[in-house]
PyMOL CGO cylinders between C-alpha atoms (Angstrom):
from pymol import cmd
from pymol.cgo import CYLINDER

trace = [
    CYLINDER, 99.73, 90.67, 125.77, 99.92, 90.14, 122.32, 0.3, 1, 1, 1, 1, 1, 1,
    CYLINDER, 99.92, 90.14, 122.32, 103.07, 91.14, 120.03, 0.3, 1, 1, 1, 1, 1, 1,
    CYLINDER, 103.07, 91.14, 120.03, 102.28, 92.62, 116.57, 0.3, 1, 1, 1, 1, 1, 1,
    CYLINDER, 102.28, 92.62, 116.57, 103.56, 94.72, 114.18, 0.3, 1, 1, 1, 1, 1, 1,
    CYLINDER, 103.56, 94.72, 114.18, 100.15, 96.36, 113.45, 0.3, 1, 1, 1, 1, 1, 1,
    CYLINDER, 100.15, 96.36, 113.45, 100.92, 99.54, 115.62, 0.3, 1, 1, 1, 1, 1, 1,
    CYLINDER, 100.92, 99.54, 115.62, 99.76, 102.76, 114.88, 0.3, 1, 1, 1, 1, 1, 1,
    CYLINDER, 99.76, 102.76, 114.88, 102.41, 105.29, 114.92, 0.3, 1, 1, 1, 1, 1, 1,
    CYLINDER, 102.41, 105.29, 114.92, 103.65, 107.29, 117.90, 0.3, 1, 1, 1, 1, 1, 1,
    CYLINDER, 103.65, 107.29, 117.90, 104.91, 110.49, 116.15, 0.3, 1, 1, 1, 1, 1, 1,
    CYLINDER, 104.91, 110.49, 116.15, 107.10, 111.11, 119.20, 0.3, 1, 1, 1, 1, 1, 1,
    CYLINDER, 107.10, 111.11, 119.20, 109.10, 107.67, 118.76, 0.3, 1, 1, 1, 1, 1, 1,
    CYLINDER, 109.10, 107.67, 118.76, 108.97, 107.50, 115.05, 0.3, 1, 1, 1, 1, 1, 1,
    CYLINDER, 108.97, 107.50, 115.05, 110.92, 108.51, 112.19, 0.3, 1, 1, 1, 1, 1, 1,
    CYLINDER, 110.92, 108.51, 112.19, 110.29, 108.59, 108.21, 0.3, 1, 1, 1, 1, 1, 1,
    CYLINDER, 110.29, 108.59, 108.21, 113.09, 107.59, 106.35, 0.3, 1, 1, 1, 1, 1, 1,
    CYLINDER, 113.09, 107.59, 106.35, 113.60, 108.42, 102.53, 0.3, 1, 1, 1, 1, 1, 1,
    CYLINDER, 113.60, 108.42, 102.53, 116.11, 105.92, 101.04, 0.3, 1, 1, 1, 1, 1, 1,
    CYLINDER, 116.11, 105.92, 101.04, 118.10, 107.05, 98.14, 0.3, 1, 1, 1, 1, 1, 1,
    CYLINDER, 118.10, 107.05, 98.14, 115.69, 109.52, 96.53, 0.3, 1, 1, 1, 1, 1, 1,
    CYLINDER, 115.69, 109.52, 96.53, 118.66, 111.35, 94.76, 0.3, 1, 1, 1, 1, 1, 1,
    CYLINDER, 118.66, 111.35, 94.76, 119.47, 112.64, 91.64, 0.3, 1, 1, 1, 1, 1, 1,
    CYLINDER, 119.47, 112.64, 91.64, 121.83, 109.74, 90.89, 0.3, 1, 1, 1, 1, 1, 1,
    CYLINDER, 121.83, 109.74, 90.89, 118.97, 107.38, 90.90, 0.3, 1, 1, 1, 1, 1, 1,
    CYLINDER, 118.97, 107.38, 90.90, 115.52, 109.33, 90.51, 0.3, 1, 1, 1, 1, 1, 1,
    CYLINDER, 115.52, 109.33, 90.51, 116.46, 112.24, 88.12, 0.3, 1, 1, 1, 1, 1, 1,
    CYLINDER, 116.46, 112.24, 88.12, 116.84, 111.66, 83.93, 0.3, 1, 1, 1, 1, 1, 1,
    CYLINDER, 116.84, 111.66, 83.93, 120.18, 113.47, 84.06, 0.3, 1, 1, 1, 1, 1, 1,
    CYLINDER, 120.18, 113.47, 84.06, 121.24, 111.10, 86.91, 0.3, 1, 1, 1, 1, 1, 1,
    CYLINDER, 121.24, 111.10, 86.91, 124.67, 109.58, 86.69, 0.3, 1, 1, 1, 1, 1, 1,
    CYLINDER, 124.67, 109.58, 86.69, 123.10, 106.16, 86.42, 0.3, 1, 1, 1, 1, 1, 1,
    CYLINDER, 123.10, 106.16, 86.42, 121.09, 107.09, 83.23, 0.3, 1, 1, 1, 1, 1, 1,
    CYLINDER, 121.09, 107.09, 83.23, 122.55, 110.20, 81.51, 0.3, 1, 1, 1, 1, 1, 1,
    CYLINDER, 122.55, 110.20, 81.51, 124.88, 108.18, 78.87, 0.3, 1, 1, 1, 1, 1, 1,
    CYLINDER, 124.88, 108.18, 78.87, 122.11, 106.07, 77.77, 0.3, 1, 1, 1, 1, 1, 1,
    CYLINDER, 122.11, 106.07, 77.77, 120.97, 106.20, 74.25, 0.3, 1, 1, 1, 1, 1, 1,
    CYLINDER, 120.97, 106.20, 74.25, 117.15, 107.87, 74.04, 0.3, 1, 1, 1, 1, 1, 1,
    CYLINDER, 117.15, 107.87, 74.04, 115.85, 104.56, 72.94, 0.3, 1, 1, 1, 1, 1, 1,
    CYLINDER, 115.85, 104.56, 72.94, 117.31, 102.46, 75.35, 0.3, 1, 1, 1, 1, 1, 1,
    CYLINDER, 117.31, 102.46, 75.35, 116.55, 105.09, 78.11, 0.3, 1, 1, 1, 1, 1, 1,
    CYLINDER, 116.55, 105.09, 78.11, 112.79, 104.56, 77.22, 0.3, 1, 1, 1, 1, 1, 1,
    CYLINDER, 112.79, 104.56, 77.22, 112.68, 100.69, 77.03, 0.3, 1, 1, 1, 1, 1, 1,
    CYLINDER, 112.68, 100.69, 77.03, 114.29, 100.31, 80.10, 0.3, 1, 1, 1, 1, 1, 1,
    CYLINDER, 114.29, 100.31, 80.10, 113.31, 103.22, 82.59, 0.3, 1, 1, 1, 1, 1, 1,
    CYLINDER, 113.31, 103.22, 82.59, 110.09, 105.05, 80.85, 0.3, 1, 1, 1, 1, 1, 1,
    CYLINDER, 110.09, 105.05, 80.85, 107.73, 103.19, 83.15, 0.3, 1, 1, 1, 1, 1, 1,
    CYLINDER, 107.73, 103.19, 83.15, 109.78, 103.95, 86.28, 0.3, 1, 1, 1, 1, 1, 1,
    CYLINDER, 109.78, 103.95, 86.28, 110.37, 107.63, 85.64, 0.3, 1, 1, 1, 1, 1, 1,
    CYLINDER, 110.37, 107.63, 85.64, 106.91, 107.82, 84.76, 0.3, 1, 1, 1, 1, 1, 1,
    CYLINDER, 106.91, 107.82, 84.76, 105.56, 106.47, 87.68, 0.3, 1, 1, 1, 1, 1, 1,
    CYLINDER, 105.56, 106.47, 87.68, 108.29, 108.56, 89.69, 0.3, 1, 1, 1, 1, 1, 1,
    CYLINDER, 108.29, 108.56, 89.69, 106.96, 111.50, 88.26, 0.3, 1, 1, 1, 1, 1, 1,
    CYLINDER, 106.96, 111.50, 88.26, 103.21, 111.02, 88.24, 0.3, 1, 1, 1, 1, 1, 1,
    CYLINDER, 103.21, 111.02, 88.24, 102.58, 108.94, 91.35, 0.3, 1, 1, 1, 1, 1, 1,
    CYLINDER, 102.58, 108.94, 91.35, 105.57, 107.96, 93.61, 0.3, 1, 1, 1, 1, 1, 1,
    CYLINDER, 105.57, 107.96, 93.61, 107.36, 111.61, 94.17, 0.3, 1, 1, 1, 1, 1, 1,
    CYLINDER, 107.36, 111.61, 94.17, 103.76, 113.13, 94.83, 0.3, 1, 1, 1, 1, 1, 1,
    CYLINDER, 103.76, 113.13, 94.83, 103.42, 110.23, 97.49, 0.3, 1, 1, 1, 1, 1, 1,
    CYLINDER, 103.42, 110.23, 97.49, 106.53, 111.03, 98.93, 0.3, 1, 1, 1, 1, 1, 1,
    CYLINDER, 106.53, 111.03, 98.93, 105.78, 114.69, 99.18, 0.3, 1, 1, 1, 1, 1, 1,
    CYLINDER, 105.78, 114.69, 99.18, 102.15, 113.91, 100.66, 0.3, 1, 1, 1, 1, 1, 1,
    CYLINDER, 102.15, 113.91, 100.66, 103.93, 111.76, 103.45, 0.3, 1, 1, 1, 1, 1, 1,
    CYLINDER, 103.93, 111.76, 103.45, 106.65, 114.09, 104.03, 0.3, 1, 1, 1, 1, 1, 1,
    CYLINDER, 106.65, 114.09, 104.03, 104.09, 117.10, 104.36, 0.3, 1, 1, 1, 1, 1, 1,
    CYLINDER, 104.09, 117.10, 104.36, 102.16, 114.87, 107.01, 0.3, 1, 1, 1, 1, 1, 1,
    CYLINDER, 102.16, 114.87, 107.01, 105.15, 113.60, 108.85, 0.3, 1, 1, 1, 1, 1, 1,
    CYLINDER, 105.15, 113.60, 108.85, 106.52, 117.19, 109.16, 0.3, 1, 1, 1, 1, 1, 1,
    CYLINDER, 106.52, 117.19, 109.16, 102.80, 118.46, 110.67, 0.3, 1, 1, 1, 1, 1, 1,
    CYLINDER, 102.80, 118.46, 110.67, 102.81, 115.49, 113.08, 0.3, 1, 1, 1, 1, 1, 1,
    CYLINDER, 102.81, 115.49, 113.08, 106.11, 116.15, 114.59, 0.3, 1, 1, 1, 1, 1, 1,
    CYLINDER, 106.11, 116.15, 114.59, 107.62, 112.82, 113.12, 0.3, 1, 1, 1, 1, 1, 1,
    CYLINDER, 107.62, 112.82, 113.12, 111.48, 113.31, 112.57, 0.3, 1, 1, 1, 1, 1, 1,
    CYLINDER, 111.48, 113.31, 112.57, 112.30, 113.07, 108.85, 0.3, 1, 1, 1, 1, 1, 1,
    CYLINDER, 112.30, 113.07, 108.85, 115.55, 111.62, 107.66, 0.3, 1, 1, 1, 1, 1, 1,
    CYLINDER, 115.55, 111.62, 107.66, 116.98, 110.83, 104.30, 0.3, 1, 1, 1, 1, 1, 1,
    CYLINDER, 116.98, 110.83, 104.30, 119.98, 108.33, 103.23, 0.3, 1, 1, 1, 1, 1, 1,
    CYLINDER, 119.98, 108.33, 103.23, 121.68, 108.47, 99.94, 0.3, 1, 1, 1, 1, 1, 1,
    CYLINDER, 121.68, 108.47, 99.94, 124.32, 106.64, 98.06, 0.3, 1, 1, 1, 1, 1, 1,
    CYLINDER, 124.32, 106.64, 98.06, 127.48, 108.88, 98.38, 0.3, 1, 1, 1, 1, 1, 1,
    CYLINDER, 127.48, 108.88, 98.38, 131.11, 107.96, 98.84, 0.3, 1, 1, 1, 1, 1, 1,
    CYLINDER, 131.11, 107.96, 98.84, 132.96, 109.33, 101.61, 0.3, 1, 1, 1, 1, 1, 1,
    CYLINDER, 132.96, 109.33, 101.61, 135.75, 110.07, 99.03, 0.3, 1, 1, 1, 1, 1, 1,
    CYLINDER, 135.75, 110.07, 99.03, 135.82, 111.29, 95.41, 0.3, 1, 1, 1, 1, 1, 1,
    CYLINDER, 135.82, 111.29, 95.41, 137.29, 108.17, 93.94, 0.3, 1, 1, 1, 1, 1, 1,
    CYLINDER, 137.29, 108.17, 93.94, 134.94, 105.96, 95.72, 0.3, 1, 1, 1, 1, 1, 1,
    CYLINDER, 134.94, 105.96, 95.72, 137.84, 103.82, 97.50, 0.3, 1, 1, 1, 1, 1, 1,
    CYLINDER, 137.84, 103.82, 97.50, 135.70, 103.57, 100.90, 0.3, 1, 1, 1, 1, 1, 1,
    CYLINDER, 135.70, 103.57, 100.90, 132.51, 101.89, 99.06, 0.3, 1, 1, 1, 1, 1, 1,
    CYLINDER, 132.51, 101.89, 99.06, 131.39, 98.35, 99.46, 0.3, 1, 1, 1, 1, 1, 1,
    CYLINDER, 131.39, 98.35, 99.46, 132.96, 95.79, 97.14, 0.3, 1, 1, 1, 1, 1, 1,
    CYLINDER, 132.96, 95.79, 97.14, 129.31, 95.11, 95.78, 0.3, 1, 1, 1, 1, 1, 1,
    CYLINDER, 129.31, 95.11, 95.78, 129.43, 98.90, 94.63, 0.3, 1, 1, 1, 1, 1, 1,
    CYLINDER, 129.43, 98.90, 94.63, 132.73, 98.40, 93.38, 0.3, 1, 1, 1, 1, 1, 1,
    CYLINDER, 132.73, 98.40, 93.38, 131.81, 95.69, 91.07, 0.3, 1, 1, 1, 1, 1, 1,
    CYLINDER, 131.81, 95.69, 91.07, 128.48, 97.28, 89.77, 0.3, 1, 1, 1, 1, 1, 1,
    CYLINDER, 128.48, 97.28, 89.77, 130.18, 100.45, 89.34, 0.3, 1, 1, 1, 1, 1, 1,
    CYLINDER, 130.18, 100.45, 89.34, 128.35, 102.69, 91.29, 0.3, 1, 1, 1, 1, 1, 1,
    CYLINDER, 128.35, 102.69, 91.29, 130.25, 105.58, 92.63, 0.3, 1, 1, 1, 1, 1, 1,
    CYLINDER, 130.25, 105.58, 92.63, 128.74, 108.54, 93.53, 0.3, 1, 1, 1, 1, 1, 1,
    CYLINDER, 128.74, 108.54, 93.53, 131.71, 111.27, 94.30, 0.3, 1, 1, 1, 1, 1, 1,
    CYLINDER, 131.71, 111.27, 94.30, 131.57, 112.88, 97.61, 0.3, 1, 1, 1, 1, 1, 1,
    CYLINDER, 131.57, 112.88, 97.61, 129.90, 116.23, 97.58, 0.3, 1, 1, 1, 1, 1, 1,
    CYLINDER, 129.90, 116.23, 97.58, 128.63, 115.61, 94.01, 0.3, 1, 1, 1, 1, 1, 1,
    CYLINDER, 128.63, 115.61, 94.01, 124.98, 116.61, 92.72, 0.3, 1, 1, 1, 1, 1, 1,
    CYLINDER, 124.98, 116.61, 92.72, 124.17, 112.99, 91.89, 0.3, 1, 1, 1, 1, 1, 1,
    CYLINDER, 124.17, 112.99, 91.89, 124.57, 112.46, 95.80, 0.3, 1, 1, 1, 1, 1, 1,
    CYLINDER, 124.57, 112.46, 95.80, 122.03, 115.27, 96.80, 0.3, 1, 1, 1, 1, 1, 1,
    CYLINDER, 122.03, 115.27, 96.80, 118.14, 114.46, 97.70, 0.3, 1, 1, 1, 1, 1, 1,
    CYLINDER, 118.14, 114.46, 97.70, 116.15, 115.44, 94.67, 0.3, 1, 1, 1, 1, 1, 1,
    CYLINDER, 116.15, 115.44, 94.67, 114.67, 118.99, 95.13, 0.3, 1, 1, 1, 1, 1, 1,
    CYLINDER, 114.67, 118.99, 95.13, 111.32, 117.95, 95.02, 0.3, 1, 1, 1, 1, 1, 1,
    CYLINDER, 111.32, 117.95, 95.02, 111.45, 116.38, 98.44, 0.3, 1, 1, 1, 1, 1, 1,
    CYLINDER, 111.45, 116.38, 98.44, 114.46, 118.53, 99.75, 0.3, 1, 1, 1, 1, 1, 1,
    CYLINDER, 114.46, 118.53, 99.75, 115.38, 118.35, 103.28, 0.3, 1, 1, 1, 1, 1, 1,
    CYLINDER, 115.38, 118.35, 103.28, 114.19, 121.52, 105.57, 0.3, 1, 1, 1, 1, 1, 1,
    CYLINDER, 114.19, 121.52, 105.57, 116.43, 122.97, 108.40, 0.3, 1, 1, 1, 1, 1, 1,
    CYLINDER, 116.43, 122.97, 108.40, 118.47, 120.23, 110.34, 0.3, 1, 1, 1, 1, 1, 1,
    CYLINDER, 118.47, 120.23, 110.34, 116.95, 117.24, 109.02, 0.3, 1, 1, 1, 1, 1, 1,
    CYLINDER, 116.95, 117.24, 109.02, 119.28, 114.60, 108.92, 0.3, 1, 1, 1, 1, 1, 1,
    CYLINDER, 119.28, 114.60, 108.92, 121.00, 113.46, 105.83, 0.3, 1, 1, 1, 1, 1, 1,
    CYLINDER, 121.00, 113.46, 105.83, 123.20, 110.45, 106.10, 0.3, 1, 1, 1, 1, 1, 1,
    CYLINDER, 123.20, 110.45, 106.10, 125.34, 109.40, 103.10, 0.3, 1, 1, 1, 1, 1, 1,
    CYLINDER, 125.34, 109.40, 103.10, 125.85, 105.33, 102.53, 0.3, 1, 1, 1, 1, 1, 1,
    CYLINDER, 125.85, 105.33, 102.53, 128.17, 103.37, 100.55, 0.3, 1, 1, 1, 1, 1, 1,
    CYLINDER, 128.17, 103.37, 100.55, 126.75, 100.09, 100.45, 0.3, 1, 1, 1, 1, 1, 1,
    CYLINDER, 126.75, 100.09, 100.45, 123.03, 98.67, 99.89, 0.3, 1, 1, 1, 1, 1, 1,
    CYLINDER, 123.03, 98.67, 99.89, 121.65, 99.04, 103.47, 0.3, 1, 1, 1, 1, 1, 1,
    CYLINDER, 121.65, 99.04, 103.47, 121.89, 102.20, 105.70, 0.3, 1, 1, 1, 1, 1, 1,
    CYLINDER, 121.89, 102.20, 105.70, 122.36, 100.06, 108.68, 0.3, 1, 1, 1, 1, 1, 1,
    CYLINDER, 122.36, 100.06, 108.68, 125.52, 98.60, 107.45, 0.3, 1, 1, 1, 1, 1, 1,
    CYLINDER, 125.52, 98.60, 107.45, 127.36, 101.88, 106.10, 0.3, 1, 1, 1, 1, 1, 1,
    CYLINDER, 127.36, 101.88, 106.10, 125.86, 104.40, 108.24, 0.3, 1, 1, 1, 1, 1, 1,
    CYLINDER, 125.86, 104.40, 108.24, 125.52, 104.87, 112.00, 0.3, 1, 1, 1, 1, 1, 1,
    CYLINDER, 125.52, 104.87, 112.00, 121.88, 105.56, 111.69, 0.3, 1, 1, 1, 1, 1, 1,
    CYLINDER, 121.88, 105.56, 111.69, 121.04, 102.63, 114.53, 0.3, 1, 1, 1, 1, 1, 1,
    CYLINDER, 121.04, 102.63, 114.53, 122.90, 104.53, 117.01, 0.3, 1, 1, 1, 1, 1, 1,
    CYLINDER, 122.90, 104.53, 117.01, 121.19, 107.96, 115.81, 0.3, 1, 1, 1, 1, 1, 1,
    CYLINDER, 121.19, 107.96, 115.81, 117.67, 106.33, 115.69, 0.3, 1, 1, 1, 1, 1, 1,
    CYLINDER, 117.67, 106.33, 115.69, 118.40, 105.43, 119.68, 0.3, 1, 1, 1, 1, 1, 1,
    CYLINDER, 118.40, 105.43, 119.68, 119.31, 108.48, 120.57, 0.3, 1, 1, 1, 1, 1, 1,
    CYLINDER, 119.31, 108.48, 120.57, 116.09, 110.47, 118.95, 0.3, 1, 1, 1, 1, 1, 1,
    CYLINDER, 116.09, 110.47, 118.95, 114.11, 107.65, 120.96, 0.3, 1, 1, 1, 1, 1, 1,
    CYLINDER, 114.11, 107.65, 120.96, 112.61, 106.09, 117.78, 0.3, 1, 1, 1, 1, 1, 1,
    CYLINDER, 112.61, 106.09, 117.78, 111.21, 102.68, 117.80, 0.3, 1, 1, 1, 1, 1, 1,
    CYLINDER, 111.21, 102.68, 117.80, 108.94, 102.84, 115.04, 0.3, 1, 1, 1, 1, 1, 1,
    CYLINDER, 108.94, 102.84, 115.04, 110.68, 103.87, 111.17, 0.3, 1, 1, 1, 1, 1, 1,
    CYLINDER, 110.68, 103.87, 111.17, 108.56, 104.49, 108.19, 0.3, 1, 1, 1, 1, 1, 1,
    CYLINDER, 108.56, 104.49, 108.19, 110.48, 103.62, 105.05, 0.3, 1, 1, 1, 1, 1, 1,
    CYLINDER, 110.48, 103.62, 105.05, 109.89, 104.95, 101.74, 0.3, 1, 1, 1, 1, 1, 1,
    CYLINDER, 109.89, 104.95, 101.74, 112.24, 105.12, 98.93, 0.3, 1, 1, 1, 1, 1, 1,
    CYLINDER, 112.24, 105.12, 98.93, 114.20, 103.41, 96.06, 0.3, 1, 1, 1, 1, 1, 1,
    CYLINDER, 114.20, 103.41, 96.06, 114.72, 100.81, 95.20, 0.3, 1, 1, 1, 1, 1, 1,
    CYLINDER, 114.72, 100.81, 95.20, 111.63, 98.50, 96.63, 0.3, 1, 1, 1, 1, 1, 1,
    CYLINDER, 111.63, 98.50, 96.63, 113.91, 95.20, 95.85, 0.3, 1, 1, 1, 1, 1, 1,
    CYLINDER, 113.91, 95.20, 95.85, 117.24, 96.57, 96.75, 0.3, 1, 1, 1, 1, 1, 1,
    CYLINDER, 117.24, 96.57, 96.75, 117.79, 98.97, 99.15, 0.3, 1, 1, 1, 1, 1, 1,
    CYLINDER, 117.79, 98.97, 99.15, 114.72, 99.54, 100.72, 0.3, 1, 1, 1, 1, 1, 1,
    CYLINDER, 114.72, 99.54, 100.72, 114.29, 95.77, 101.59, 0.3, 1, 1, 1, 1, 1, 1,
    CYLINDER, 114.29, 95.77, 101.59, 117.61, 95.28, 102.92, 0.3, 1, 1, 1, 1, 1, 1,
    CYLINDER, 117.61, 95.28, 102.92, 116.90, 98.31, 105.56, 0.3, 1, 1, 1, 1, 1, 1,
    CYLINDER, 116.90, 98.31, 105.56, 113.65, 96.68, 106.21, 0.3, 1, 1, 1, 1, 1, 1,
    CYLINDER, 113.65, 96.68, 106.21, 115.27, 93.54, 106.96, 0.3, 1, 1, 1, 1, 1, 1,
    CYLINDER, 115.27, 93.54, 106.96, 118.24, 94.98, 109.35, 0.3, 1, 1, 1, 1, 1, 1,
    CYLINDER, 118.24, 94.98, 109.35, 116.01, 97.40, 111.00, 0.3, 1, 1, 1, 1, 1, 1,
    CYLINDER, 116.01, 97.40, 111.00, 113.71, 94.66, 112.11, 0.3, 1, 1, 1, 1, 1, 1,
    CYLINDER, 113.71, 94.66, 112.11, 116.60, 92.45, 113.35, 0.3, 1, 1, 1, 1, 1, 1,
    CYLINDER, 116.60, 92.45, 113.35, 117.78, 95.41, 115.29, 0.3, 1, 1, 1, 1, 1, 1,
    CYLINDER, 117.78, 95.41, 115.29, 114.48, 95.53, 116.94, 0.3, 1, 1, 1, 1, 1, 1,
    CYLINDER, 114.48, 95.53, 116.94, 112.43, 98.36, 115.35, 0.3, 1, 1, 1, 1, 1, 1,
    CYLINDER, 112.43, 98.36, 115.35, 108.69, 98.19, 114.42, 0.3, 1, 1, 1, 1, 1, 1,
    CYLINDER, 108.69, 98.19, 114.42, 108.74, 98.86, 110.51, 0.3, 1, 1, 1, 1, 1, 1,
    CYLINDER, 108.74, 98.86, 110.51, 106.29, 100.41, 108.27, 0.3, 1, 1, 1, 1, 1, 1,
    CYLINDER, 106.29, 100.41, 108.27, 106.57, 100.46, 104.43, 0.3, 1, 1, 1, 1, 1, 1,
    CYLINDER, 106.57, 100.46, 104.43, 104.65, 102.88, 102.50, 0.3, 1, 1, 1, 1, 1, 1,
    CYLINDER, 104.65, 102.88, 102.50, 104.02, 100.68, 99.28, 0.3, 1, 1, 1, 1, 1, 1,
    CYLINDER, 104.02, 100.68, 99.28, 103.13, 103.33, 96.74, 0.3, 1, 1, 1, 1, 1, 1,
    CYLINDER, 103.13, 103.33, 96.74, 105.78, 105.42, 98.13, 0.3, 1, 1, 1, 1, 1, 1,
    CYLINDER, 105.78, 105.42, 98.13, 108.66, 102.92, 96.92, 0.3, 1, 1, 1, 1, 1, 1,
    CYLINDER, 108.66, 102.92, 96.92, 109.28, 102.20, 93.40, 0.3, 1, 1, 1, 1, 1, 1,
    CYLINDER, 109.28, 102.20, 93.40, 111.63, 99.94, 91.27, 0.3, 1, 1, 1, 1, 1, 1,
    CYLINDER, 111.63, 99.94, 91.27, 112.12, 99.06, 87.75, 0.3, 1, 1, 1, 1, 1, 1,
    CYLINDER, 112.12, 99.06, 87.75, 109.02, 97.27, 87.01, 0.3, 1, 1, 1, 1, 1, 1,
    CYLINDER, 109.02, 97.27, 87.01, 105.64, 96.41, 88.38, 0.3, 1, 1, 1, 1, 1, 1,
    CYLINDER, 105.64, 96.41, 88.38, 106.34, 92.67, 88.80, 0.3, 1, 1, 1, 1, 1, 1,
    CYLINDER, 106.34, 92.67, 88.80, 109.31, 93.52, 90.52, 0.3, 1, 1, 1, 1, 1, 1,
    CYLINDER, 109.31, 93.52, 90.52, 107.80, 96.07, 92.87, 0.3, 1, 1, 1, 1, 1, 1,
    CYLINDER, 107.80, 96.07, 92.87, 104.76, 93.13, 93.39, 0.3, 1, 1, 1, 1, 1, 1,
    CYLINDER, 104.76, 93.13, 93.39, 107.14, 90.43, 94.20, 0.3, 1, 1, 1, 1, 1, 1,
    CYLINDER, 107.14, 90.43, 94.20, 109.49, 92.49, 96.53, 0.3, 1, 1, 1, 1, 1, 1,
    CYLINDER, 109.49, 92.49, 96.53, 106.28, 93.96, 98.67, 0.3, 1, 1, 1, 1, 1, 1,
    CYLINDER, 106.28, 93.96, 98.67, 104.72, 90.27, 98.92, 0.3, 1, 1, 1, 1, 1, 1,
    CYLINDER, 104.72, 90.27, 98.92, 108.64, 88.78, 100.11, 0.3, 1, 1, 1, 1, 1, 1,
    CYLINDER, 108.64, 88.78, 100.11, 109.25, 91.29, 102.71, 0.3, 1, 1, 1, 1, 1, 1,
    CYLINDER, 109.25, 91.29, 102.71, 105.44, 91.36, 104.02, 0.3, 1, 1, 1, 1, 1, 1,
    CYLINDER, 105.44, 91.36, 104.02, 106.63, 89.43, 106.70, 0.3, 1, 1, 1, 1, 1, 1,
    CYLINDER, 106.63, 89.43, 106.70, 108.73, 91.71, 108.43, 0.3, 1, 1, 1, 1, 1, 1,
    CYLINDER, 108.73, 91.71, 108.43, 106.89, 95.05, 108.40, 0.3, 1, 1, 1, 1, 1, 1,
    CYLINDER, 106.89, 95.05, 108.40, 103.64, 96.57, 108.21, 0.3, 1, 1, 1, 1, 1, 1,
    CYLINDER, 103.64, 96.57, 108.21, 102.37, 97.82, 104.91, 0.3, 1, 1, 1, 1, 1, 1,
    CYLINDER, 102.37, 97.82, 104.91, 100.14, 100.85, 104.38, 0.3, 1, 1, 1, 1, 1, 1,
    CYLINDER, 100.14, 100.85, 104.38, 99.56, 103.18, 101.36, 0.3, 1, 1, 1, 1, 1, 1,
    CYLINDER, 99.56, 103.18, 101.36, 100.57, 106.92, 101.54, 0.3, 1, 1, 1, 1, 1, 1,
    CYLINDER, 100.57, 106.92, 101.54, 96.95, 107.99, 102.09, 0.3, 1, 1, 1, 1, 1, 1,
    CYLINDER, 96.95, 107.99, 102.09, 96.54, 105.52, 105.12, 0.3, 1, 1, 1, 1, 1, 1,
    CYLINDER, 96.54, 105.52, 105.12, 99.71, 106.88, 106.68, 0.3, 1, 1, 1, 1, 1, 1,
    CYLINDER, 99.71, 106.88, 106.68, 98.62, 110.34, 106.20, 0.3, 1, 1, 1, 1, 1, 1,
    CYLINDER, 98.62, 110.34, 106.20, 95.04, 109.37, 107.84, 0.3, 1, 1, 1, 1, 1, 1,
    CYLINDER, 95.04, 109.37, 107.84, 96.88, 107.74, 110.49, 0.3, 1, 1, 1, 1, 1, 1,
    CYLINDER, 96.88, 107.74, 110.49, 99.03, 110.62, 111.45, 0.3, 1, 1, 1, 1, 1, 1,
    CYLINDER, 99.03, 110.62, 111.45, 96.25, 113.23, 111.13, 0.3, 1, 1, 1, 1, 1, 1,
    CYLINDER, 96.25, 113.23, 111.13, 94.22, 111.32, 113.72, 0.3, 1, 1, 1, 1, 1, 1,
    CYLINDER, 94.22, 111.32, 113.72, 97.42, 111.49, 116.19, 0.3, 1, 1, 1, 1, 1, 1,
    CYLINDER, 97.42, 111.49, 116.19, 97.17, 115.05, 115.66, 0.3, 1, 1, 1, 1, 1, 1,
]
cmd.load_cgo(trace, "trace")
């Protein structure tokens, strides 16, 4: 038998994970951006928010809808400390200055892809969800072998999750047009660098695959 990453999803053993699609990093009033002067905001993040609003979040909504319809487990992780002052967060986050206090608005998934029912949301305090949450334990209890990833930021937390998931034995699918970073160059560089670790599909391809399964 030939081993390959190019395995169509089996909904019964698949999960869709949205990474850091939260108010902190995906809304203009989020803490990562709210104190920036308008000119600096536009210069640094104008392209990013335009892509989020017009293309990437709509793609996230579409794959979320298709995953739910196909019976795929839909999950979320957000940057959020377990404490108010962030004393539990990683050294890297402390150096960077990231602290999303426990229970804060910044730590919530954005309304546009809000969780429904008992969909699982895992707060994390490091780049990789596999380091600072018990997601591996949860996925194995759910019987998940195939993990679909969408989210922010392509070349940071998304890449970290892909590498760790692969090393832990999951078949990983990255939805290329449902991930985003701060420039087109960074996004494309990340997709090229991580290609050897995962299957890469567009949102339209993923939806067609799920619809074929149902």
